[in-house]
C-alpha positions as CSV (number, residue, x, y, z in Angstrom):
1,M,0.0,0.0,0.0
2,G,1.3,3.5,-0.9
3,F,1.3,6.6,1.2
4,V,-1.5,9.0,0.3
5,T,-1.4,12.8,0.7
6,S,-4.5,15.0,0.9
7,E,-3.9,15.5,-2.9
8,G,-4.2,11.8,-3.5
9,A,-0.7,11.2,-4.6
10,G,0.9,7.9,-3.5
11,V,4.5,6.8,-2.8
12,E,4.9,3.0,-3.4
13,P,7.2,1.1,-1.1
14,L,10.4,-0.4,-2.6
15,T,10.3,-4.0,-3.5
16,C,13.7,-5.3,-2.5
17,S,15.3,-7.2,0.4
18,A,16.5,-4.7,3.0
19,A,17.7,-4.1,6.5
20,L,17.4,-0.9,8.6
21,T,19.9,0.1,11.2
22,H,19.6,2.8,13.9
23,H,22.0,3.8,16.7
24,W,19.6,3.1,19.6
25,L,15.8,3.0,20.1
26,V,14.9,4.2,23.6
27,R,12.5,7.1,22.9
28,R,10.5,8.6,20.0
29,R,12.4,11.7,19.0
30,G,13.3,13.2,15.6
31,G,15.7,10.4,14.5
32,E,13.1,7.8,15.4
33,K,10.4,9.6,13.3
34,V,12.8,9.5,10.3
35,L,13.2,5.7,11.0
36,E,9.5,5.3,11.1
37,A,9.2,6.8,7.6
38,L,12.0,4.6,6.3
39,A,10.4,1.6,7.8
40,E,7.1,2.3,5.9
41,L,9.1,2.7,2.7
42,L,10.7,-0.7,3.4
43,P,7.9,-2.6,5.1
44,G,9.7,-6.0,5.1
45,A,13.0,-4.7,6.6
46,A,14.0,-5.8,10.1
47,I,15.6,-3.2,12.3
48,Y,19.0,-3.6,13.9
49,T,20.1,-1.4,16.8
50,L,22.5,-1.4,19.8
51,V,19.9,-1.0,22.5
52,C,16.1,-1.0,22.4
53,D,13.5,-0.1,25.0
54,R,10.1,-0.9,23.5
55,P,8.0,0.8,26.3
56,G,10.0,4.0,25.7
57,L,8.9,4.1,22.1
58,G,5.3,4.6,23.2
59,D,2.8,4.4,20.4
60,S,5.5,4.5,17.7
61,P,4.9,1.9,14.9
62,L,8.5,0.8,15.4
63,A,7.5,-0.9,18.7
64,S,5.7,-3.6,16.7
65,R,8.5,-4.2,14.2
66,E,11.1,-7.0,14.2
67,I,14.0,-5.5,16.1
68,H,17.4,-7.1,16.7
69,T,19.8,-5.7,19.3
70,S,23.5,-6.0,20.2
71,W,25.0,-7.8,23.1
72,L,24.7,-4.5,25.1
73,Q,21.0,-5.3,25.4
74,R,21.8,-8.1,27.9
75,L,23.1,-5.6,30.4
76,P,20.6,-5.0,33.2
77,G,18.7,-1.7,32.9
78,V,20.8,-0.6,29.9
79,A,18.2,1.7,28.5
80,R,18.8,4.1,31.5
81,Y,22.6,4.4,31.1
82,Y,23.5,3.4,27.5
83,P,25.2,6.8,26.8
84,H,27.9,5.9,29.3
85,L,28.7,2.8,27.2
86,L,30.5,4.7,24.4
87,P,33.8,2.8,24.8
88,L,31.9,-0.5,24.1
89,M,29.8,0.7,21.2
90,P,32.2,0.3,18.3
91,A,32.9,-3.4,19.2
92,A,29.2,-4.0,19.9
93,A,28.1,-2.5,16.6
94,A,30.8,-4.4,14.6
95,R,29.5,-7.7,16.0
96,V,26.0,-7.0,14.7
97,R,26.0,-9.0,11.4
98,L,23.4,-7.9,9.0
99,P,21.7,-10.3,6.7
100,A,22.6,-10.7,3.0
101,V,20.1,-8.2,1.5
102,D,20.0,-5.9,-1.5
103,L,19.9,-2.7,0.6
104,V,21.1,-1.6,4.0
105,V,19.7,1.8,5.1
106,C,21.4,3.3,8.2
107,S,19.5,6.0,10.2
108,D,22.6,7.3,12.0
109,A,23.9,9.8,14.4
110,A,26.4,7.5,16.1
111,M,27.2,3.8,15.4
112,A,24.5,2.5,13.1
113,K,26.7,2.5,10.0
114,C,29.3,0.5,12.0
115,M,27.2,-2.7,11.9
116,T,28.7,-5.3,9.6
117,A,26.9,-5.5,6.2
118,A,27.1,-8.5,4.0
119,A,29.2,-8.4,0.8
120,G,27.1,-7.2,-2.1
121,S,24.7,-5.1,0.0
122,R,24.3,-1.5,-1.1
123,V,24.7,0.7,2.0
124,V,22.9,4.0,2.2
125,C,23.4,6.2,5.3
126,Y,20.8,8.8,6.2
127,C,23.1,10.8,8.4
128,H,21.4,13.0,11.1
129,S,25.0,14.2,11.9
130,P,28.4,12.9,12.5
131,M,28.9,12.6,16.2
132,R,29.4,16.1,17.4
133,Y,31.2,15.2,20.6
134,V,33.6,13.2,18.6
135,Y,34.4,15.7,15.8
136,E,33.7,19.1,17.4
137,E,36.2,20.2,20.0
138,L,34.0,22.7,21.8
139,I,31.2,20.2,22.5
140,R,33.7,17.5,23.4
141,E,35.4,19.8,25.9
142,Q,32.0,20.8,27.4
143,Y,31.4,17.1,28.0
144,V,34.9,16.5,29.3
145,R,34.4,19.3,31.9
146,S,31.4,17.4,33.3
147,L,33.5,14.4,34.1
148,S,35.7,13.9,37.2
149,P,39.4,14.8,36.5
150,P,40.7,11.2,36.5
151,L,38.3,10.3,33.7
152,R,39.1,13.1,31.4
153,P,42.2,11.7,29.7
154,L,40.5,8.3,29.4
155,F,37.5,9.9,27.6
156,R,39.8,11.6,25.1
157,R,41.3,8.3,24.2
158,V,37.9,6.7,23.9
159,V,36.9,9.5,21.5
160,E,40.0,8.8,19.3
161,R,39.0,5.1,19.1
162,V,35.4,5.9,18.3
163,R,36.4,8.4,15.6
164,A,38.6,5.7,14.0
165,A,35.8,3.2,14.0
166,D,33.3,5.8,12.6
167,Q,35.6,6.8,9.8
168,A,36.3,3.2,8.8
169,A,32.5,2.6,8.7
170,A,32.0,5.7,6.6
171,R,34.4,4.3,3.9
172,R,32.0,1.4,3.5
173,V,29.0,3.6,2.8
174,D,27.9,3.7,-0.9
175,V,25.7,6.8,-0.6
176,F,25.4,9.4,2.1
177,V,22.2,11.4,2.6
178,A,22.3,14.5,4.9
179,N,19.3,15.9,6.7
180,S,20.3,19.5,5.9
181,R,22.9,21.5,4.0
182,H,24.5,22.2,7.4
183,V,25.0,18.5,8.0
184,A,26.2,17.9,4.4
185,E,29.0,20.4,5.1
186,R,29.8,18.5,8.3
187,I,29.9,15.2,6.4
188,A,32.3,16.7,3.9
189,R,34.6,17.9,6.8
190,C,34.5,14.7,8.8
191,Y,34.3,12.0,6.1
192,G,35.5,13.7,2.9
193,R,32.3,12.6,1.2
194,V,29.6,14.4,-0.8
195,A,26.1,13.9,0.6
196,Q,22.7,14.5,-1.0
197,V,20.3,16.5,1.1
198,V,16.9,15.2,1.9
199,Y,15.1,17.1,4.7
200,P,13.5,14.9,7.4
201,P,9.7,14.2,7.3
202,V,7.5,16.4,9.5
203,D,4.0,15.6,10.4
204,V,2.1,18.6,9.0
205,P,-1.7,18.8,9.7
206,A,-3.8,18.7,6.6
207,S,-5.5,22.1,7.3
208,P,-3.9,25.3,8.6
209,P,-4.5,26.3,12.2
210,A,-7.2,29.0,12.9
211,A,-5.9,32.5,13.1
212,G,-6.5,34.3,16.4
213,P,-4.8,35.5,19.5
214,R,-2.3,33.2,21.2
215,E,-1.5,32.9,24.9
216,N,1.3,35.0,26.5
217,Y,3.9,32.3,27.1
218,Y,6.8,30.7,25.3
219,V,7.6,27.0,25.0
220,C,10.9,25.0,24.7
221,L,10.5,21.4,23.6
222,G,13.0,18.5,23.3
223,H,15.7,16.5,25.0
224,H,17.5,19.2,26.8
225,V,21.2,18.5,26.7
226,P,23.7,21.4,27.3
227,Y,24.4,22.3,23.6
228,K,20.6,23.0,23.1
229,R,21.1,26.0,25.5
230,L,17.9,25.8,27.5
231,D,19.8,28.0,30.0
232,L,19.5,30.9,27.5
233,A,15.8,30.5,27.2
234,I,15.3,30.4,31.0
235,E,17.5,33.5,31.6
236,A,16.0,35.5,28.8
237,T,12.4,34.9,29.8
238,R,13.3,35.6,33.5
239,V,14.8,39.0,32.6
240,L,11.9,39.8,30.4
241,G,9.3,38.6,32.9
242,R,7.8,36.1,30.4
243,R,6.3,32.6,31.2
244,L,8.2,29.6,29.8
245,V,6.8,26.1,29.5
246,V,9.5,23.4,29.2
247,I,8.5,20.1,27.7
248,G,10.9,17.2,27.7
249,D,13.7,16.2,30.0
250,G,17.5,15.9,30.0
251,P,20.4,17.1,32.1
252,A,19.7,20.8,31.5
253,T,16.3,20.5,33.2
254,R,18.0,19.4,36.4
255,R,19.5,22.9,36.7
256,I,16.1,24.6,36.9
257,D,15.8,26.1,40.4
258,P,12.1,26.8,41.4
259,S,13.2,29.5,43.8
260,R,15.0,31.4,41.0
261,D,13.2,30.2,37.9
262,W,9.7,31.1,39.2
263,H,8.5,31.7,35.7
264,V,9.3,28.2,34.4
265,E,6.8,25.4,34.2
266,L,8.5,22.0,33.7
267,L,6.2,19.4,32.3
268,G,8.6,16.6,31.4
269,W,7.9,14.3,28.5
270,Q,4.3,14.6,27.2
271,P,2.2,12.7,24.7
272,D,1.8,14.1,21.2
273,E,-1.6,15.6,21.9
274,I,-0.3,17.7,24.8
275,I,2.6,18.9,22.7
276,D,0.2,19.8,19.9
277,T,-2.0,21.8,22.3
278,H,1.0,23.9,23.5
279,L,2.3,24.6,20.0
280,R,-1.2,25.8,19.0
281,R,-1.5,28.0,22.1
282,A,2.0,29.4,22.9
283,R,3.1,32.8,21.6
284,G,6.3,31.3,20.2
285,L,8.8,28.5,20.3
286,L,12.3,29.3,21.7
287,F,15.0,27.3,20.0
288,P,18.4,28.7,21.1
289,G,20.7,25.8,20.3
290,E,22.6,24.9,17.1
291,E,20.7,21.9,15.7
292,D,21.6,19.8,12.7
293,F,18.1,20.2,11.2
294,G,15.6,20.6,14.0
295,I,12.2,19.0,13.4
296,V,10.7,20.8,16.4
297,P,10.7,24.3,14.8
298,V,8.9,23.0,11.6
299,E,6.4,21.1,13.8
300,A,5.7,24.4,15.5
301,L,5.3,26.3,12.2
302,A,2.9,23.6,11.1
303,R,0.7,24.4,14.1
304,G,0.8,28.2,13.6
305,C,3.5,28.8,16.2
306,P,6.3,31.2,15.1
307,V,9.9,30.4,16.1
308,I,12.7,32.4,17.7
309,A,15.9,30.5,16.8
310,Y,19.7,30.7,16.8
311,G,20.5,31.5,13.2
312,I,23.2,28.8,12.8
313,G,22.5,25.3,11.7
314,G,19.3,23.8,10.4
315,A,17.1,26.6,11.7
316,A,18.7,28.9,9.1
317,E,17.3,26.6,6.4
318,T,13.7,26.3,7.9
319,I,12.9,29.7,9.5
320,A,12.5,32.8,7.3
321,D,13.6,35.8,9.5
322,G,10.8,38.3,10.0
323,Q,8.2,36.1,8.1
324,T,7.9,32.8,10.0
325,G,10.0,33.8,13.0
326,V,13.1,35.6,14.2
327,L,16.7,34.5,13.9
328,F,19.4,35.8,16.2
329,E,23.2,35.7,15.7
330,R,24.7,36.0,19.2
331,Q,24.2,32.8,21.2
332,T,23.8,34.7,24.5
333,A,21.0,35.6,26.8
334,A,21.3,39.2,25.6
335,G,21.1,38.1,22.0
336,L,18.0,36.1,22.7
337,I,16.4,38.9,24.7
338,E,16.9,41.2,21.7
339,A,15.3,38.6,19.4
340,V,12.3,38.2,21.7
341,E,11.8,42.0,21.8
342,R,11.9,42.2,18.0
343,F,9.6,39.1,17.7
344,E,7.0,40.8,19.9
345,R,6.9,43.8,17.6
346,L,6.0,41.6,14.6
347,A,2.8,39.9,13.5
348,F,2.7,36.3,12.1
349,D,0.0,34.7,10.1
350,P,-0.7,31.0,11.1
351,P,-1.9,29.9,7.7
352,R,1.3,31.4,6.2
353,L,3.4,29.4,8.7
354,H,1.5,26.2,7.9
355,A,2.1,26.7,4.2
356,D,5.8,27.1,4.8
357,A,6.0,23.9,6.9
358,M,4.4,22.0,4.0
359,R,7.9,22.2,2.3
360,F,9.0,19.5,4.8
361,C,5.9,17.2,4.7
362,R,6.1,13.5,5.0
363,V,5.2,12.6,1.4
364,R,8.0,14.9,0.1
365,F,10.5,13.0,2.2
366,L,9.2,9.6,1.0
367,R,9.4,10.6,-2.6
368,E,12.9,12.0,-2.4
369,V,14.3,9.2,-0.3
370,R,12.7,6.6,-2.5
371,A,14.4,8.1,-5.5
372,V,17.8,8.0,-3.7
373,L,17.3,4.3,-2.6
374,A,16.1,3.2,-6.1
375,S,19.2,4.9,-7.6
376,A,21.5,3.1,-5.1
377,L,20.0,-0.3,-6.0
378,E,20.9,0.3,-9.6
379,R,24.5,0.8,-8.9
380,E,27.2,-1.8,-8.2
381,P,28.2,-2.0,-4.5
382,A,31.4,-0.3,-3.7
383,G,34.2,-2.7,-4.7
384,E,34.2,-6.4,-5.7
385,P,33.1,-9.0,-3.1
386,R,36.6,-9.8,-2.0
387,D,37.4,-6.1,-1.5
388,A,34.2,-5.8,0.5
389,A,35.2,-8.6,2.7
390,L,38.6,-7.0,3.2
391,R,36.9,-3.7,4.1
392,R,34.7,-5.5,6.7
393,E,37.8,-7.1,8.2
394,D,39.5,-3.7,8.4
395,H,36.3,-2.2,9.9
396,Q,36.1,-5.0,12.6
397,R,39.8,-4.5,13.5
398,S,39.2,-0.8,14.0
399,C,36.3,-1.5,16.3
400,T,37.9,-4.0,18.6
């Protein structure tokens, strides 16, 4: 069965043997939504991942799929602490042997492309981003500072090993697809490879939201790790005396101090209908971090919610300054305060925002990715079978 838009156009699934890989499946975030679309395009493909927590996926259709995990899954309670297993991930990924299929599609922001593909399989990597804490010194050093001093030199050595495994795996990829021009540039820097750009799928309601007054508060939404700069949103709204609703969790939320941050309402993770309600009610979405693409801002636009975003990264490709939101250049509380003040002098039309979000709708993603995968199937796999076997051996040595 194809996928039907409101216009009646369908996108037929691919008819080939295939396997899907993903770094880990513990919660339904942006990368998992991409994997859901890939899984619909390849309905017979099993999913391979390092760690899976089916309850954490909620009502995602992935929870009912055939899912294979690495030996890390056998560790008790691994879904709670898997990020701390970075030193083990290259070896664990390399030991995941994929079946002999026509096509391997990796949905990857970490180790998904490090799994061992069979000789003759075409490997396509939909790259959410090369690992930023591995390749970007600033983010790596932020993480290092959070560790106790005795662990810091060890972590730097782990990063070197992970980088070597990641680059060896990148050499075995036939086709790279980036989720934004920003990430395509990062792929070129990290892997020396050219990547096609296919923006991720965003669930856009069929009809635009009703125009009308919105409530006087702002919202932040996502998994709040330090680089997403929730701290800037909290400080800026405190100085301005604005309410801020924070949806999601993560280490940055643990720094919210109720006695100081009186204006913040922390809701934790919420079901889609609650998120939808806030995006339809809030005055605007604050997005002060540098994101690779950022599905959340487009989801906000689709519900008539304009966006205030840091103007570096994917947001610069999705938000039209002064038309669908406001972009700011200085990633500081002062820079965000100036952006909010400018934002509040502007008027935004919800149907215009919805129309702009349609550029990133799901059917567009399915059509573009299907074309990429069909083209990959027509080409010869990189190298002859013997060369592919040698590459796998080289890959496994680099991961152990």
